[in-house]
Phi, psi and omega in degrees: 000326183291322172043232185256046184306311184292325180293320182293313186282335185291350182263014192265003185299332180278339184268321188257104183213164177259108188303320188295326181255346179066034183260120178290139181233119170273116193304321191280337192256185185293342179298323177298315179295326178296324178292321177298321177295325177297314179297320180297318183287316186277325186249351179076019179263120186299142182296322181294329177292317178294318178300319179297318179296319180292320180297322177298318179293320180294328177296318177298319179295319181295319179299324180288322184276321185275321185107195186281061178284153181282137175047047181292137173219159182226138185221150174248126177293118184294345180265316185258336183085002180295140179255131178222147176251139182229148175221151176265120182244147179275131178286120185224159176283332181224134181268114176266319177235116183291343178280343185241340190230160176217141179296150180302316183298318180291323180296320183286342171293327180274321181217104184303338183269005184296138180237157177304138178085350178277160172257133173232149180272129185235137175288128183234029182299116182283161183295330183260020186289330189304306186291319178297314180300321180300312183294314179299316182295319180299311181297316181295318182297313182293320178296317181293321179296316179297317180294317180294322178300316181297318179296321180293321179302310183294317181299316184284324189258350183298333179258008181254009175300129183101353177274163172256132179236158179244136181209175183249135178293121183257314181199169180240138172239096192059245181257359176278148183241131175266126183249128177273115181264009181110272179276341183226164173248149180227166183244130171253094184293159180303323182293341181257006177273154174276125187299337182269358184258142173237139183244150179244144177299131183095349180284139177266128180227159176255141182221164179260130177283103185277321182197159168240109187256139174269103180261179178298337181261011180106182181298142179226129180273119181259122180255164178210144167242353182263343183295136178302331181292340175299318179292318178302316181294322177298319178294321178298322180285326186272327186253107185297331181293333175284321179299323181265011174069015172291321177248137181244136174276114185270338181183160178210143174226135187217138166244098191308131179092345185241300186202146176227138171243128180233129182259130183232154183218140180255131176282342180252119183299337181280349182254122176278113185296320181292314180298321179295322180287327178290316179085170180297125184054026176074016188294320182297310181290330177298319178298321180290315179299321178297317179296329180270014179056048174069024171295137180289136180233118177259121178260120190239138177281122179285147178215139180294337176280117187298327179294315179294318181299314180293322177300318178296320183290328182267357179302145014268011179298140180264124185257141184272310184205163181234142167236112185258124176253096183297323184296313183267001180055051186226143179233127174255128184243135175251139180215168180280164185299321183287345179257353187297309183295327178292319180290319181286320181085168181298124181055031176075013186296317183298313180293320182296315179293325178296320177297316179295319184293316186273338184081008178247144174286121183252117176250127182245130182219168179279147172290158189302322184300330183260356191295320187299308181295325181292319181298326177295320179293322178296315180299320179294319179294321177298318179297319180297314181290322180293342179287348178284121180304132180099352178242118181279172183296320180293318178295319180298320179297318179295317181296317181296317180289346175268359175105004179259100191261353184203174176300322181297318178298318181291327178294330180278350184284148171266159177303323181297330178295318180286325179296335182283351179265106190307319187293338184232013184302322182286344181259010186304314182298315181295320180294318179298320179295319179296319180296314180296320180296318180293321178297318179295320180296316180293325179294318177295319180297320179295320180295321181294320179296320180295320181294325180291000000 
């Protein structure tokens, strides 16, 4: 039965391997054990657990190769890596079933004290066991490693949601990015990317652990660079006063890649929350802005009085008066004509972020003294925008009041900017197409005039 065990198994180095690392494994020898130690060291999967998984697979292989032997077991010597199959056979005077019985004379060659009717364990490793055992062991080992990796991912990262991690860009799947975190890989989905950022394979980036999701393929680490909490976490790491809770982050509003407003409050009257976040010579906020690839960051002092809070959020614009509607959670602000564009911001961004930050709807309008001249300018802008084929007067009026005063303004707009305007969000694609068509027509007309 022992036959050519070593000859059969010794040819398996080409068959039994770990594809990801390309390491050849000769099942019987210490090289196999060295690979198990490698998995234990690199992946944190205990060697005895892997040995147990392989032994279970080898038992299945032995049952297939040996047949219906009694109490069959298969073992790997933890020192040498040798694989052996064993069965318990009944000592008998006559062998009726070779899978269950052994002659007294043969039994006493193995154990001189063997007696009739006793069970003795006999090695039954078949001559052709090697190749079958190799395939079963390879499949079992890889399946167990994959399963163990998934369990380790969930165990390690389920409590790390909200942390910042550093990883290397490994590959792209359409617009999703796979990030190598060392022992594990994570996903930076397109929806969590900053629209102004481009990544290169091999580039090291920092991301926010947004979630650990259990998918059909196992746990998946979801990263983000667009989440507002990424900025909050950067401030916590950079500003020690936030870390020790002297300063509290009261709110944040972000348009990733463009601008962030963050409201801070100090529990200690002696500590200036804005100054602490800015840092000496602005170094603290500069480090954060650098990490955000020069995204603008406004640090605002929080105040329980909504008028003061909104004034801080819209600074440096000078505001004339407030009308606060507590029931509808709405604030109407009047300002002079020269301060209007500063208060609203480019494409309404300043006012929009202030609304998100404070949780109040902020409406900014001109004071009465300036209204007449301003209304004429608005009417002229509405007429200009309505002159674009495909844009009606009502749509033009909505666009102008949202800060898009000309074809040039609309050409600079992103689809998301138009989608953010409730009254025309469903028409965003058609409006963008109309703007592009008009721009192309004017460009051709200009070229024709130049040629003439």
